[in-house]
mmJSON file of the N, C-alpha and C atoms, coordinates in Angstrom:
{"data_MODEL":{"atom_site":{
"group_PDB":["ATOM","ATOM","ATOM","ATOM","ATOM","ATOM","ATOM","ATOM","ATOM","ATOM","ATOM","ATOM","ATOM","ATOM","ATOM","ATOM","ATOM","ATOM","ATOM","ATOM","ATOM","ATOM","ATOM","ATOM","ATOM","ATOM","ATOM","ATOM","ATOM","ATOM","ATOM","ATOM","ATOM","ATOM","ATOM","ATOM","ATOM","ATOM","ATOM","ATOM","ATOM","ATOM","ATOM","ATOM","ATOM","ATOM","ATOM","ATOM","ATOM","ATOM","ATOM","ATOM","ATOM","ATOM","ATOM","ATOM","ATOM","ATOM","ATOM","ATOM","ATOM","ATOM","ATOM","ATOM","ATOM","ATOM","ATOM","ATOM","ATOM","ATOM","ATOM","ATOM","ATOM","ATOM","ATOM","ATOM","ATOM","ATOM","ATOM","ATOM","ATOM","ATOM","ATOM","ATOM","ATOM","ATOM","ATOM","ATOM","ATOM","ATOM","ATOM","ATOM","ATOM","ATOM","ATOM","ATOM","ATOM","ATOM","ATOM","ATOM","ATOM","ATOM","ATOM","ATOM","ATOM","ATOM","ATOM","ATOM","ATOM","ATOM","ATOM","ATOM","ATOM","ATOM","ATOM","ATOM","ATOM","ATOM","ATOM","ATOM","ATOM","ATOM","ATOM","ATOM","ATOM","ATOM","ATOM","ATOM","ATOM","ATOM","ATOM","ATOM","ATOM","ATOM","ATOM","ATOM","ATOM","ATOM","ATOM","ATOM","ATOM","ATOM","ATOM","ATOM","ATOM","ATOM","ATOM","ATOM","ATOM","ATOM","ATOM","ATOM","ATOM","ATOM","ATOM","ATOM","ATOM","ATOM","ATOM","ATOM","ATOM","ATOM","ATOM","ATOM","ATOM","ATOM","ATOM","ATOM","ATOM","ATOM","ATOM","ATOM","ATOM","ATOM","ATOM","ATOM","ATOM","ATOM","ATOM","ATOM","ATOM","ATOM","ATOM","ATOM","ATOM","ATOM","ATOM","ATOM","ATOM","ATOM","ATOM","ATOM","ATOM","ATOM","ATOM","ATOM","ATOM","ATOM","ATOM","ATOM","ATOM","ATOM","ATOM","ATOM","ATOM","ATOM","ATOM","ATOM","ATOM","ATOM","ATOM","ATOM","ATOM","ATOM","ATOM","ATOM","ATOM","ATOM","ATOM","ATOM","ATOM","ATOM"],
"id":[1,2,3,4,5,6,7,8,9,10,11,12,13,14,15,16,17,18,19,20,21,22,23,24,25,26,27,28,29,30,31,32,33,34,35,36,37,38,39,40,41,42,43,44,45,46,47,48,49,50,51,52,53,54,55,56,57,58,59,60,61,62,63,64,65,66,67,68,69,70,71,72,73,74,75,76,77,78,79,80,81,82,83,84,85,86,87,88,89,90,91,92,93,94,95,96,97,98,99,100,101,102,103,104,105,106,107,108,109,110,111,112,113,114,115,116,117,118,119,120,121,122,123,124,125,126,127,128,129,130,131,132,133,134,135,136,137,138,139,140,141,142,143,144,145,146,147,148,149,150,151,152,153,154,155,156,157,158,159,160,161,162,163,164,165,166,167,168,169,170,171,172,173,174,175,176,177,178,179,180,181,182,183,184,185,186,187,188,189,190,191,192,193,194,195,196,197,198,199,200,201,202,203,204,205,206,207,208,209,210,211,212,213,214,215,216,217,218,219,220,221,222],
"type_symbol":["N","C","C","N","C","C","N","C","C","N","C","C","N","C","C","N","C","C","N","C","C","N","C","C","N","C","C","N","C","C","N","C","C","N","C","C","N","C","C","N","C","C","N","C","C","N","C","C","N","C","C","N","C","C","N","C","C","N","C","C","N","C","C","N","C","C","N","C","C","N","C","C","N","C","C","N","C","C","N","C","C","N","C","C","N","C","C","N","C","C","N","C","C","N","C","C","N","C","C","N","C","C","N","C","C","N","C","C","N","C","C","N","C","C","N","C","C","N","C","C","N","C","C","N","C","C","N","C","C","N","C","C","N","C","C","N","C","C","N","C","C","N","C","C","N","C","C","N","C","C","N","C","C","N","C","C","N","C","C","N","C","C","N","C","C","N","C","C","N","C","C","N","C","C","N","C","C","N","C","C","N","C","C","N","C","C","N","C","C","N","C","C","N","C","C","N","C","C","N","C","C","N","C","C","N","C","C","N","C","C","N","C","C","N","C","C","N","C","C","N","C","C"],
"label_atom_id":["N","CA","C","N","CA","C","N","CA","C","N","CA","C","N","CA","C","N","CA","C","N","CA","C","N","CA","C","N","CA","C","N","CA","C","N","CA","C","N","CA","C","N","CA","C","N","CA","C","N","CA","C","N","CA","C","N","CA","C","N","CA","C","N","CA","C","N","CA","C","N","CA","C","N","CA","C","N","CA","C","N","CA","C","N","CA","C","N","CA","C","N","CA","C","N","CA","C","N","CA","C","N","CA","C","N","CA","C","N","CA","C","N","CA","C","N","CA","C","N","CA","C","N","CA","C","N","CA","C","N","CA","C","N","CA","C","N","CA","C","N","CA","C","N","CA","C","N","CA","C","N","CA","C","N","CA","C","N","CA","C","N","CA","C","N","CA","C","N","CA","C","N","CA","C","N","CA","C","N","CA","C","N","CA","C","N","CA","C","N","CA","C","N","CA","C","N","CA","C","N","CA","C","N","CA","C","N","CA","C","N","CA","C","N","CA","C","N","CA","C","N","CA","C","N","CA","C","N","CA","C","N","CA","C","N","CA","C","N","CA","C","N","CA","C","N","CA","C","N","CA","C","N","CA","C","N","CA","C"],
"label_alt_id":[null,null,null,null,null,null,null,null,null,null,null,null,null,null,null,null,null,null,null,null,null,null,null,null,null,null,null,null,null,null,null,null,null,null,null,null,null,null,null,null,null,null,null,null,null,null,null,null,null,null,null,null,null,null,null,null,null,null,null,null,null,null,null,null,null,null,null,null,null,null,null,null,null,null,null,null,null,null,null,null,null,null,null,null,null,null,null,null,null,null,null,null,null,null,null,null,null,null,null,null,null,null,null,null,null,null,null,null,null,null,null,null,null,null,null,null,null,null,null,null,null,null,null,null,null,null,null,null,null,null,null,null,null,null,null,null,null,null,null,null,null,null,null,null,null,null,null,null,null,null,null,null,null,null,null,null,null,null,null,null,null,null,null,null,null,null,null,null,null,null,null,null,null,null,null,null,null,null,null,null,null,null,null,null,null,null,null,null,null,null,null,null,null,null,null,null,null,null,null,null,null,null,null,null,null,null,null,null,null,null,null,null,null,null,null,null,null,null,null,null,null,null],
"label_comp_id":["MET","MET","MET","ARG","ARG","ARG","ARG","ARG","ARG","SER","SER","SER","GLU","GLU","GLU","PHE","PHE","PHE","ASP","ASP","ASP","ARG","ARG","ARG","ALA","ALA","ALA","VAL","VAL","VAL","ALA","ALA","ALA","ASP","ASP","ASP","GLU","GLU","GLU","PHE","PHE","PHE","GLY","GLY","GLY","PRO","PRO","PRO","ARG","ARG","ARG","GLY","GLY","GLY","GLY","GLY","GLY","SER","SER","SER","LEU","LEU","LEU","MET","MET","MET","THR","THR","THR","ASP","ASP","ASP","LEU","LEU","LEU","VAL","VAL","VAL","LEU","LEU","LEU","SER","SER","SER","ALA","ALA","ALA","VAL","VAL","VAL","GLY","GLY","GLY","GLY","GLY","GLY","ARG","ARG","ARG","THR","THR","THR","SER","SER","SER","ALA","ALA","ALA","ASP","ASP","ASP","ALA","ALA","ALA","LEU","LEU","LEU","ALA","ALA","ALA","ALA","ALA","ALA","GLY","GLY","GLY","VAL","VAL","VAL","ASP","ASP","ASP","PRO","PRO","PRO","ARG","ARG","ARG","GLU","GLU","GLU","VAL","VAL","VAL","TRP","TRP","TRP","LEU","LEU","LEU","ALA","ALA","ALA","LEU","LEU","LEU","CYS","CYS","CYS","GLU","GLU","GLU","GLU","GLU","GLU","THR","THR","THR","ASP","ASP","ASP","VAL","VAL","VAL","PRO","PRO","PRO","ARG","ARG","ARG","ASP","ASP","ASP","ARG","ARG","ARG","ARG","ARG","ARG","TYR","TYR","TYR","GLY","GLY","GLY","VAL","VAL","VAL","GLY","GLY","GLY","ARG","ARG","ARG","LEU","LEU","LEU","ASP","ASP","ASP","PRO","PRO","PRO","ARG","ARG","ARG","GLN","GLN","GLN","ARG","ARG","ARG"],
"label_asym_id":["A","A","A","A","A","A","A","A","A","A","A","A","A","A","A","A","A","A","A","A","A","A","A","A","A","A","A","A","A","A","A","A","A","A","A","A","A","A","A","A","A","A","A","A","A","A","A","A","A","A","A","A","A","A","A","A","A","A","A","A","A","A","A","A","A","A","A","A","A","A","A","A","A","A","A","A","A","A","A","A","A","A","A","A","A","A","A","A","A","A","A","A","A","A","A","A","A","A","A","A","A","A","A","A","A","A","A","A","A","A","A","A","A","A","A","A","A","A","A","A","A","A","A","A","A","A","A","A","A","A","A","A","A","A","A","A","A","A","A","A","A","A","A","A","A","A","A","A","A","A","A","A","A","A","A","A","A","A","A","A","A","A","A","A","A","A","A","A","A","A","A","A","A","A","A","A","A","A","A","A","A","A","A","A","A","A","A","A","A","A","A","A","A","A","A","A","A","A","A","A","A","A","A","A","A","A","A","A","A","A","A","A","A","A","A","A","A","A","A","A","A","A"],
"label_entity_id":["1","1","1","1","1","1","1","1","1","1","1","1","1","1","1","1","1","1","1","1","1","1","1","1","1","1","1","1","1","1","1","1","1","1","1","1","1","1","1","1","1","1","1","1","1","1","1","1","1","1","1","1","1","1","1","1","1","1","1","1","1","1","1","1","1","1","1","1","1","1","1","1","1","1","1","1","1","1","1","1","1","1","1","1","1","1","1","1","1","1","1","1","1","1","1","1","1","1","1","1","1","1","1","1","1","1","1","1","1","1","1","1","1","1","1","1","1","1","1","1","1","1","1","1","1","1","1","1","1","1","1","1","1","1","1","1","1","1","1","1","1","1","1","1","1","1","1","1","1","1","1","1","1","1","1","1","1","1","1","1","1","1","1","1","1","1","1","1","1","1","1","1","1","1","1","1","1","1","1","1","1","1","1","1","1","1","1","1","1","1","1","1","1","1","1","1","1","1","1","1","1","1","1","1","1","1","1","1","1","1","1","1","1","1","1","1","1","1","1","1","1","1"],
"label_seq_id":[1,1,1,2,2,2,3,3,3,4,4,4,5,5,5,6,6,6,7,7,7,8,8,8,9,9,9,10,10,10,11,11,11,12,12,12,13,13,13,14,14,14,15,15,15,16,16,16,17,17,17,18,18,18,19,19,19,20,20,20,21,21,21,22,22,22,23,23,23,24,24,24,25,25,25,26,26,26,27,27,27,28,28,28,29,29,29,30,30,30,31,31,31,32,32,32,33,33,33,34,34,34,35,35,35,36,36,36,37,37,37,38,38,38,39,39,39,40,40,40,41,41,41,42,42,42,43,43,43,44,44,44,45,45,45,46,46,46,47,47,47,48,48,48,49,49,49,50,50,50,51,51,51,52,52,52,53,53,53,54,54,54,55,55,55,56,56,56,57,57,57,58,58,58,59,59,59,60,60,60,61,61,61,62,62,62,63,63,63,64,64,64,65,65,65,66,66,66,67,67,67,68,68,68,69,69,69,70,70,70,71,71,71,72,72,72,73,73,73,74,74,74],
"pdbx_PDB_ins_code":[null,null,null,null,null,null,null,null,null,null,null,null,null,null,null,null,null,null,null,null,null,null,null,null,null,null,null,null,null,null,null,null,null,null,null,null,null,null,null,null,null,null,null,null,null,null,null,null,null,null,null,null,null,null,null,null,null,null,null,null,null,null,null,null,null,null,null,null,null,null,null,null,null,null,null,null,null,null,null,null,null,null,null,null,null,null,null,null,null,null,null,null,null,null,null,null,null,null,null,null,null,null,null,null,null,null,null,null,null,null,null,null,null,null,null,null,null,null,null,null,null,null,null,null,null,null,null,null,null,null,null,null,null,null,null,null,null,null,null,null,null,null,null,null,null,null,null,null,null,null,null,null,null,null,null,null,null,null,null,null,null,null,null,null,null,null,null,null,null,null,null,null,null,null,null,null,null,null,null,null,null,null,null,null,null,null,null,null,null,null,null,null,null,null,null,null,null,null,null,null,null,null,null,null,null,null,null,null,null,null,null,null,null,null,null,null,null,null,null,null,null,null],
"Cartn_x":[0.838,0.286,1.224,0.302,0.622,0.446,1.313,1.51,-0.16,-0.019,-1.252,-2.499,-2.104,-3.959,-4.118,-3.287,-3.92,-4.271,-3.664,-4.582,-6.209,-6.221,-7.275,-8.821,-7.789,-8.559,-8.92,-7.697,-8.834,-9.979,-9.937,-11.056,-12.265,-12.027,-13.804,-13.817,-12.894,-13.196,-13.987,-13.567,-13.804,-14.242,-14.337,-14.544,-13.767,-14.973,-14.199,-13.552,-13.706,-13.039,-12.003,-10.698,-10.489,-9.432,-8.567,-7.901,-7.679,-8.424,-8.553,-8.152,-8.682,-7.674,-7.064,-6.393,-4.506,-3.708,-4.448,-3.968,-3.667,-5.454,-5.48,-5.508,-5.624,-5.829,-4.478,-4.263,-3.322,-3.466,-2.144,-2.191,-1.464,-1.859,-0.998,-0.219,-1.058,0.103,1.198,0.75,1.691,3.475,2.738,4.031,3.866,2.455,1.314,1.542,1.227,1.892,0.257,0.695,-0.858,-0.505,-0.692,-0.799,-0.056,-0.744,0.546,2.706,1.817,3.707,4.491,3.152,3.934,4.587,2.979,4.18,5.181,4.943,6.538,8.259,8.099,8.429,9.322,8.171,8.741,7.947,7.046,5.771,4.962,5.309,4.954,3.288,2.624,1.18,0.493,0.056,-0.663,-0.677,0.203,0.198,0.041,0.044,-0.813,-1.981,-2.869,-3.846,-5.501,-4.186,-5.047,-4.652,-3.527,-3.717,-5.293,-5.179,-6.386,-7.453,-7.36,-9.248,-9.456,-8.7,-8.637,-9.34,-8.486,-8.719,-9.92,-10.955,-12.472,-13.246,-12.636,-13.874,-14.367,-12.988,-13.81,-13.874,-15.015,-15.509,-14.75,-14.273,-12.498,-12.792,-14.422,-14.276,-14.219,-13.611,-13.46,-12.308,-11.14,-9.885,-9.039,-9.704,-8.639,-8.867,-7.808,-8.129,-8.09,-8.933,-8.796,-7.67,-8.456,-7.317,-6.694,-7.518,-6.63,-6.818,-6.895,-7.737,-7.853,-9.761,-10.272,-9.745,-8.406,-7.87,-8.149,-9.86,-10.082,-10.137,-10.257,-10.026,-9.109,-7.785,-6.445,-6.127],
"Cartn_y":[-0.953,-0.25,0.95,2.449,3.037,4.232,4.839,6.383,7.11,7.732,7.975,7.476,5.684,4.766,4.364,4.934,5.312,6.012,6.891,8.792,8.235,7.573,8.348,7.366,6.111,4.944,5.704,6.177,6.746,7.956,7.984,9.311,8.482,7.863,6.644,6.389,5.23,4.359,6.061,6.717,8.446,8.948,8.871,11.368,12.168,12.734,14.036,13.799,12.475,12.135,11.918,11.331,10.875,11.271,12.755,13.064,13.431,13.221,14.061,12.167,11.136,9.273,9.294,10.423,10.069,10.596,11.577,12.101,12.124,11.505,11.201,9.207,9.467,7.554,6.853,6.884,5.356,4.573,3.94,2.449,1.711,0.308,-0.867,-0.908,-1.127,-2.514,-2.247,-0.664,0.333,1.021,-0.039,1.148,1.871,1.991,2.295,4.318,4.594,5.023,5.933,7.383,7.367,7.303,6.802,6.783,7.368,9.521,10.508,9.855,9.793,9.171,7.928,7.0,5.449,6.153,6.239,6.493,7.659,8.298,9.64,8.794,8.224,7.688,6.268,6.017,5.329,3.829,3.562,2.828,2.091,1.006,0.824,0.781,1.601,2.539,1.015,-0.347,-1.224,-1.649,-1.586,-2.511,-1.536,0.24,1.513,1.501,1.201,1.262,-0.243,-1.52,-2.926,-2.123,-1.3,-1.021,-0.324,0.719,1.936,1.045,-0.211,-1.038,-1.622,-2.44,-3.646,-2.263,-1.35,-0.901,0.803,0.734,1.347,0.229,-1.25,-1.578,-2.274,-1.707,-1.647,-3.532,-3.771,-5.152,-5.268,-6.896,-6.878,-6.813,-7.409,-7.346,-5.389,-4.182,-3.062,-2.722,-4.102,-3.27,-3.892,-4.528,-5.041,-4.222,-4.229,-3.914,-1.624,-1.544,0.365,0.537,1.831,3.692,3.035,1.97,2.392,2.307,3.088,4.099,3.023,3.662,1.939,2.298,0.976,1.577,1.915,2.076,3.043,4.71,4.541,6.29,6.773,5.961,6.384,6.874],
"Cartn_z":[0.25,-0.028,-0.174,-0.584,-1.377,-0.081,-0.092,1.492,0.278,-0.896,-1.45,-1.061,-1.468,-1.059,0.694,1.25,2.631,3.033,3.056,2.932,1.74,0.811,0.277,0.864,1.616,1.722,3.012,4.334,4.804,5.095,3.865,3.368,3.35,2.967,2.327,3.397,4.242,5.738,6.324,6.74,8.34,7.642,6.322,5.787,6.266,7.438,7.594,9.119,10.046,11.563,11.154,9.428,9.969,10.053,10.028,10.285,12.056,12.027,13.919,14.248,14.157,14.404,13.967,12.546,12.243,13.278,13.744,15.305,16.052,17.107,18.336,18.937,18.138,18.215,18.752,19.392,20.525,18.962,18.294,17.948,18.661,19.683,20.344,19.286,18.519,17.0,16.438,16.613,15.709,17.135,18.037,18.757,19.713,19.969,21.572,20.057,18.767,18.28,18.02,17.115,17.244,15.012,14.491,12.833,12.385,12.274,11.809,12.514,13.967,13.945,13.948,14.073,13.246,11.247,10.608,9.437,9.489,9.801,9.458,10.718,11.669,11.521,11.031,9.703,9.132,8.467,9.265,9.345,7.805,7.46,6.345,5.849,5.864,5.202,5.56,5.428,4.701,6.816,7.404,8.431,9.397,8.999,9.991,9.838,8.683,7.889,8.717,8.941,9.666,10.758,12.433,12.763,13.413,11.88,12.831,12.578,11.473,11.011,12.306,12.829,13.897,14.752,15.2,16.719,16.661,15.48,14.782,14.48,14.535,13.912,12.866,11.988,10.101,10.158,9.847,9.557,8.002,8.249,7.579,6.236,5.851,3.965,3.622,4.056,3.932,3.936,4.56,5.453,3.117,2.524,1.945,0.788,-0.371,-1.277,-1.678,-0.288,-0.454,-0.687,-1.248,-2.129,-2.774,-3.64,-5.166,-5.736,-7.364,-8.151,-8.478,-8.948,-10.5,-11.91,-12.356,-13.431,-15.014,-14.732,-15.999,-15.737,-14.951,-13.939,-14.135,-13.648,-13.952,-15.481],
"occupancy":[1.0,1.0,1.0,1.0,1.0,1.0,1.0,1.0,1.0,1.0,1.0,1.0,1.0,1.0,1.0,1.0,1.0,1.0,1.0,1.0,1.0,1.0,1.0,1.0,1.0,1.0,1.0,1.0,1.0,1.0,1.0,1.0,1.0,1.0,1.0,1.0,1.0,1.0,1.0,1.0,1.0,1.0,1.0,1.0,1.0,1.0,1.0,1.0,1.0,1.0,1.0,1.0,1.0,1.0,1.0,1.0,1.0,1.0,1.0,1.0,1.0,1.0,1.0,1.0,1.0,1.0,1.0,1.0,1.0,1.0,1.0,1.0,1.0,1.0,1.0,1.0,1.0,1.0,1.0,1.0,1.0,1.0,1.0,1.0,1.0,1.0,1.0,1.0,1.0,1.0,1.0,1.0,1.0,1.0,1.0,1.0,1.0,1.0,1.0,1.0,1.0,1.0,1.0,1.0,1.0,1.0,1.0,1.0,1.0,1.0,1.0,1.0,1.0,1.0,1.0,1.0,1.0,1.0,1.0,1.0,1.0,1.0,1.0,1.0,1.0,1.0,1.0,1.0,1.0,1.0,1.0,1.0,1.0,1.0,1.0,1.0,1.0,1.0,1.0,1.0,1.0,1.0,1.0,1.0,1.0,1.0,1.0,1.0,1.0,1.0,1.0,1.0,1.0,1.0,1.0,1.0,1.0,1.0,1.0,1.0,1.0,1.0,1.0,1.0,1.0,1.0,1.0,1.0,1.0,1.0,1.0,1.0,1.0,1.0,1.0,1.0,1.0,1.0,1.0,1.0,1.0,1.0,1.0,1.0,1.0,1.0,1.0,1.0,1.0,1.0,1.0,1.0,1.0,1.0,1.0,1.0,1.0,1.0,1.0,1.0,1.0,1.0,1.0,1.0,1.0,1.0,1.0,1.0,1.0,1.0,1.0,1.0,1.0,1.0,1.0,1.0,1.0,1.0,1.0,1.0,1.0,1.0],
"B_iso_or_equiv":[0.0,0.0,0.0,0.0,0.0,0.0,0.0,0.0,0.0,0.0,0.0,0.0,0.0,0.0,0.0,0.0,0.0,0.0,0.0,0.0,0.0,0.0,0.0,0.0,0.0,0.0,0.0,0.0,0.0,0.0,0.0,0.0,0.0,0.0,0.0,0.0,0.0,0.0,0.0,0.0,0.0,0.0,0.0,0.0,0.0,0.0,0.0,0.0,0.0,0.0,0.0,0.0,0.0,0.0,0.0,0.0,0.0,0.0,0.0,0.0,0.0,0.0,0.0,0.0,0.0,0.0,0.0,0.0,0.0,0.0,0.0,0.0,0.0,0.0,0.0,0.0,0.0,0.0,0.0,0.0,0.0,0.0,0.0,0.0,0.0,0.0,0.0,0.0,0.0,0.0,0.0,0.0,0.0,0.0,0.0,0.0,0.0,0.0,0.0,0.0,0.0,0.0,0.0,0.0,0.0,0.0,0.0,0.0,0.0,0.0,0.0,0.0,0.0,0.0,0.0,0.0,0.0,0.0,0.0,0.0,0.0,0.0,0.0,0.0,0.0,0.0,0.0,0.0,0.0,0.0,0.0,0.0,0.0,0.0,0.0,0.0,0.0,0.0,0.0,0.0,0.0,0.0,0.0,0.0,0.0,0.0,0.0,0.0,0.0,0.0,0.0,0.0,0.0,0.0,0.0,0.0,0.0,0.0,0.0,0.0,0.0,0.0,0.0,0.0,0.0,0.0,0.0,0.0,0.0,0.0,0.0,0.0,0.0,0.0,0.0,0.0,0.0,0.0,0.0,0.0,0.0,0.0,0.0,0.0,0.0,0.0,0.0,0.0,0.0,0.0,0.0,0.0,0.0,0.0,0.0,0.0,0.0,0.0,0.0,0.0,0.0,0.0,0.0,0.0,0.0,0.0,0.0,0.0,0.0,0.0,0.0,0.0,0.0,0.0,0.0,0.0,0.0,0.0,0.0,0.0,0.0,0.0],
"pdbx_formal_charge":[null,null,null,null,null,null,null,null,null,null,null,null,null,null,null,null,null,null,null,null,null,null,null,null,null,null,null,null,null,null,null,null,null,null,null,null,null,null,null,null,null,null,null,null,null,null,null,null,null,null,null,null,null,null,null,null,null,null,null,null,null,null,null,null,null,null,null,null,null,null,null,null,null,null,null,null,null,null,null,null,null,null,null,null,null,null,null,null,null,null,null,null,null,null,null,null,null,null,null,null,null,null,null,null,null,null,null,null,null,null,null,null,null,null,null,null,null,null,null,null,null,null,null,null,null,null,null,null,null,null,null,null,null,null,null,null,null,null,null,null,null,null,null,null,null,null,null,null,null,null,null,null,null,null,null,null,null,null,null,null,null,null,null,null,null,null,null,null,null,null,null,null,null,null,null,null,null,null,null,null,null,null,null,null,null,null,null,null,null,null,null,null,null,null,null,null,null,null,null,null,null,null,null,null,null,null,null,null,null,null,null,null,null,null,null,null,null,null,null,null,null,null],
"auth_seq_id":[1,1,1,2,2,2,3,3,3,4,4,4,5,5,5,6,6,6,7,7,7,8,8,8,9,9,9,10,10,10,11,11,11,12,12,12,13,13,13,14,14,14,15,15,15,16,16,16,17,17,17,18,18,18,19,19,19,20,20,20,21,21,21,22,22,22,23,23,23,24,24,24,25,25,25,26,26,26,27,27,27,28,28,28,29,29,29,30,30,30,31,31,31,32,32,32,33,33,33,34,34,34,35,35,35,36,36,36,37,37,37,38,38,38,39,39,39,40,40,40,41,41,41,42,42,42,43,43,43,44,44,44,45,45,45,46,46,46,47,47,47,48,48,48,49,49,49,50,50,50,51,51,51,52,52,52,53,53,53,54,54,54,55,55,55,56,56,56,57,57,57,58,58,58,59,59,59,60,60,60,61,61,61,62,62,62,63,63,63,64,64,64,65,65,65,66,66,66,67,67,67,68,68,68,69,69,69,70,70,70,71,71,71,72,72,72,73,73,73,74,74,74],
"auth_comp_id":["MET","MET","MET","ARG","ARG","ARG","ARG","ARG","ARG","SER","SER","SER","GLU","GLU","GLU","PHE","PHE","PHE","ASP","ASP","ASP","ARG","ARG","ARG","ALA","ALA","ALA","VAL","VAL","VAL","ALA","ALA","ALA","ASP","ASP","ASP","GLU","GLU","GLU","PHE","PHE","PHE","GLY","GLY","GLY","PRO","PRO","PRO","ARG","ARG","ARG","GLY","GLY","GLY","GLY","GLY","GLY","SER","SER","SER","LEU","LEU","LEU","MET","MET","MET","THR","THR","THR","ASP","ASP","ASP","LEU","LEU","LEU","VAL","VAL","VAL","LEU","LEU","LEU","SER","SER","SER","ALA","ALA","ALA","VAL","VAL","VAL","GLY","GLY","GLY","GLY","GLY","GLY","ARG","ARG","ARG","THR","THR","THR","SER","SER","SER","ALA","ALA","ALA","ASP","ASP","ASP","ALA","ALA","ALA","LEU","LEU","LEU","ALA","ALA","ALA","ALA","ALA","ALA","GLY","GLY","GLY","VAL","VAL","VAL","ASP","ASP","ASP","PRO","PRO","PRO","ARG","ARG","ARG","GLU","GLU","GLU","VAL","VAL","VAL","TRP","TRP","TRP","LEU","LEU","LEU","ALA","ALA","ALA","LEU","LEU","LEU","CYS","CYS","CYS","GLU","GLU","GLU","GLU","GLU","GLU","THR","THR","THR","ASP","ASP","ASP","VAL","VAL","VAL","PRO","PRO","PRO","ARG","ARG","ARG","ASP","ASP","ASP","ARG","ARG","ARG","ARG","ARG","ARG","TYR","TYR","TYR","GLY","GLY","GLY","VAL","VAL","VAL","GLY","GLY","GLY","ARG","ARG","ARG","LEU","LEU","LEU","ASP","ASP","ASP","PRO","PRO","PRO","ARG","ARG","ARG","GLN","GLN","GLN","ARG","ARG","ARG"],
"auth_asym_id":["A","A","A","A","A","A","A","A","A","A","A","A","A","A","A","A","A","A","A","A","A","A","A","A","A","A","A","A","A","A","A","A","A","A","A","A","A","A","A","A","A","A","A","A","A","A","A","A","A","A","A","A","A","A","A","A","A","A","A","A","A","A","A","A","A","A","A","A","A","A","A","A","A","A","A","A","A","A","A","A","A","A","A","A","A","A","A","A","A","A","A","A","A","A","A","A","A","A","A","A","A","A","A","A","A","A","A","A","A","A","A","A","A","A","A","A","A","A","A","A","A","A","A","A","A","A","A","A","A","A","A","A","A","A","A","A","A","A","A","A","A","A","A","A","A","A","A","A","A","A","A","A","A","A","A","A","A","A","A","A","A","A","A","A","A","A","A","A","A","A","A","A","A","A","A","A","A","A","A","A","A","A","A","A","A","A","A","A","A","A","A","A","A","A","A","A","A","A","A","A","A","A","A","A","A","A","A","A","A","A","A","A","A","A","A","A","A","A","A","A","A","A"],
"auth_atom_id":["N","CA","C","N","CA","C","N","CA","C","N","CA","C","N","CA","C","N","CA","C","N","CA","C","N","CA","C","N","CA","C","N","CA","C","N","CA","C","N","CA","C","N","CA","C","N","CA","C","N","CA","C","N","CA","C","N","CA","C","N","CA","C","N","CA","C","N","CA","C","N","CA","C","N","CA","C","N","CA","C","N","CA","C","N","CA","C","N","CA","C","N","CA","C","N","CA","C","N","CA","C","N","CA","C","N","CA","C","N","CA","C","N","CA","C","N","CA","C","N","CA","C","N","CA","C","N","CA","C","N","CA","C","N","CA","C","N","CA","C","N","CA","C","N","CA","C","N","CA","C","N","CA","C","N","CA","C","N","CA","C","N","CA","C","N","CA","C","N","CA","C","N","CA","C","N","CA","C","N","CA","C","N","CA","C","N","CA","C","N","CA","C","N","CA","C","N","CA","C","N","CA","C","N","CA","C","N","CA","C","N","CA","C","N","CA","C","N","CA","C","N","CA","C","N","CA","C","N","CA","C","N","CA","C","N","CA","C","N","CA","C","N","CA","C","N","CA","C","N","CA","C","N","CA","C","N","CA","C"],
"pdbx_PDB_model_num":[1,1,1,1,1,1,1,1,1,1,1,1,1,1,1,1,1,1,1,1,1,1,1,1,1,1,1,1,1,1,1,1,1,1,1,1,1,1,1,1,1,1,1,1,1,1,1,1,1,1,1,1,1,1,1,1,1,1,1,1,1,1,1,1,1,1,1,1,1,1,1,1,1,1,1,1,1,1,1,1,1,1,1,1,1,1,1,1,1,1,1,1,1,1,1,1,1,1,1,1,1,1,1,1,1,1,1,1,1,1,1,1,1,1,1,1,1,1,1,1,1,1,1,1,1,1,1,1,1,1,1,1,1,1,1,1,1,1,1,1,1,1,1,1,1,1,1,1,1,1,1,1,1,1,1,1,1,1,1,1,1,1,1,1,1,1,1,1,1,1,1,1,1,1,1,1,1,1,1,1,1,1,1,1,1,1,1,1,1,1,1,1,1,1,1,1,1,1,1,1,1,1,1,1,1,1,1,1,1,1,1,1,1,1,1,1,1,1,1,1,1,1]
}}}
């Protein structure tokens, strides 16, 4: 997962509250850091995305393949 895909996935799943989740919600799965801090520290965006999904109870069917652009829209 690229960082741009991560950002798109957060926006699609969480809407306007995504920014707050990125800076306020501490994720134990990425070392007790926020998503923003984990990404800044070099943690893989996919790992951060999955940790964020787990912490916020995003259904499993909405965790994979998100953030990608439809090839027809590129």
